[in-house]
N, C-alpha and C positions, 0 to 999 in steps of 0.2 A: 816546525810544529812545536808548540809549547806543551810540555807534559806537566802533570800535577806537581812534580817535585822540582821542575826547572824554575830558575829565577823569573819572576814576573814583575812588570812595572806597568801600572795603570796611570794614565793622565786623565784627570777628572776636572771639569769646569764646575766648581762648587757655586751654586746659586746663593744669593742673599738668604739668610735665615736657616742655613743648614750648618750643623755642628761638624767638627772634624773628628767625629766618632760615629760608630754605627748605631748607637742607641739615641733615641730622641730624649730631650729633657725640656719640660715646661712647654713654652711656645715654639721652641726650635726643633726642626726635623733632624733626623740622623741620616747617615750615609746608606743605611739599609734600604731606604726608600728609592735609591738610585743604583746601587751596586750590589749584585748578588753573585759575588765571586768568593768562595771560601778560602780562608788562609791568608788573606792580604791585610796589611796594617798600614796606617797612615805614616808617612815619612815627613815629619814636620806638621805644623798646624796652621790653620787660618781661622780667624775669629768668625763667629756666626754672622756678624754684620759686615763682613768682607766677602768679596767674590773672587772667583778665578781659579787658577791652577792649584790643584792639590794632587800630590803623588801618593800612590799606595803600592806596596810591594810585599812579597813573601820572603824577601832576602834581607836578613838582619844586618849584614854588612853594608848593603846598599842603603838601607834605611838609616843607619848611623852616618854614612857618608853624606847623605842628603840633609839630614836634620841637625847634625852636630856642628855647632859654630866653629869648632877647631878646624874644620875642613873648608870653611869660608866659601861655600857654594853661594854664588851671587843670586839674589832674588830681585826680579824687576817688577815694579808696580806702576800701574797707571792710576794717578790720583787726581780726582776732581776736588778742587779746593775753592773756598770762598776767596774772592778777590783775584787779582792778577799779580803773581809774584814778580818782583823786579830782579835784576841781576844780583843785587846785594843779598836778597833772600835766598836765591839759588846758590850763590857763593857760600853762604853760611852752611847750607845743606852739604855742599861739596867738601867743605873743610872739616866737617864734623862739628857738633855743638853739644853743649852741656844740657843733659836731662837730669831729672831728680835722682836717677840711679847711676849717674856718671856720664862721661863723655861718650859720644857715638864715634864710630870710625868714619873716616871720610866716605862719602857716597858719590855716585854719579847722579846728577840732577840736571834736567833741562825742561824748558817749556815744550809743550807738544800740542798739536790740534786734538780735538776729540777723536778717540780711536775709531778707525774705520770699522764699519759693520758692528758698531756697539749695540748691544741688545738693551731693551728697556729694563729697568730694575723694578722689581715688585716687592715692596711698595716703592713708588717713585721717590726720588730725592726731594726733600723740602727746599724750595727755592724762596729767596727773599727778593721782592720786587726791585729794590734799589741797590742790591749788592751783586755785582757780576761774579761769574764763576769761570774757572779756567782749568786746564789739565797740565800736570807735570808728569814726567817719567822719572822715577826715583829707583835707583838700584843700590841695594845694601848687601853687605856680606856678613851680617849678623842678624839676630832675630829675637830681640827682646819683646816682652809683652807690649802690644799695641805701639810698637816703636815708630812706624811710619806716621801714624796719627799724631803721636806726641812730637815728632820732628816738625811736621808741617805747622802744628799749632805754635811751636816755639819760635817759628819765623813769621808768625802773624797771619797764617792762612790755614784755618781749620779744615780738616778733611770732610768732604761731603759724601764721597763715594771712593771705595778702594778696591782695585782689581789687581790681583797678582797675575802678571802676563807670562812670567818665565821663572824657572828655577834652574840655574846652570844651563845645560844644553836643552832642557825640556821646555816647550812653550805651548800656549793655547792653540795657536795656528788654526783659527777658525772653528774650534770646538764649541758647540752650542752649550748654553747653560744647562746643567743637569745631565749632560752627555759625557761619556767616557770612551777611551780607546786604549788599546795596548800601545805602549810607547813605540814609535817607529825605530828608535835606537835599539830598544830591547828586542823587538820583533826581527830586526835585521841580523841579530846575533844568533837566531835559532835556525 
């Protein structure tokens, strides 16, 4: 059983258009529209125009371990891109590449089919009739501002849709957009 003072970890599937904060701003909604648990805070962030796994906790040490780049907790993304990246583009992502704020660390990158049980995005991704799209899985152990989007653009394949599938051992695992659950790892410790 989780008590009010026990460490808590929430896995949330953040929909498109939701900020990584409880208060809304402008056209973007806030987390308070989805999560009504007092005393939890976001561990890391995910841009409003990105979707997927967002972790929240009431444990400051766990929050730091998840969000601090010094701990190198790997984040895995499913990225829908314009075009079909060839092996040379994927290799550049794997080796690390130069962005305007310095070189990236090497990443894991591979082509993948469209994720199974993928939910529709609201609003839908804008498609161009004569430009194909494809999916890649990209795993990085750093988290610069809009890094994944800048990396795919640097290899000639702009990001159309970005879904964070996992952070370290925590994963979406079928969690519906806008839904949350206590982490299975956290719950098993109680």
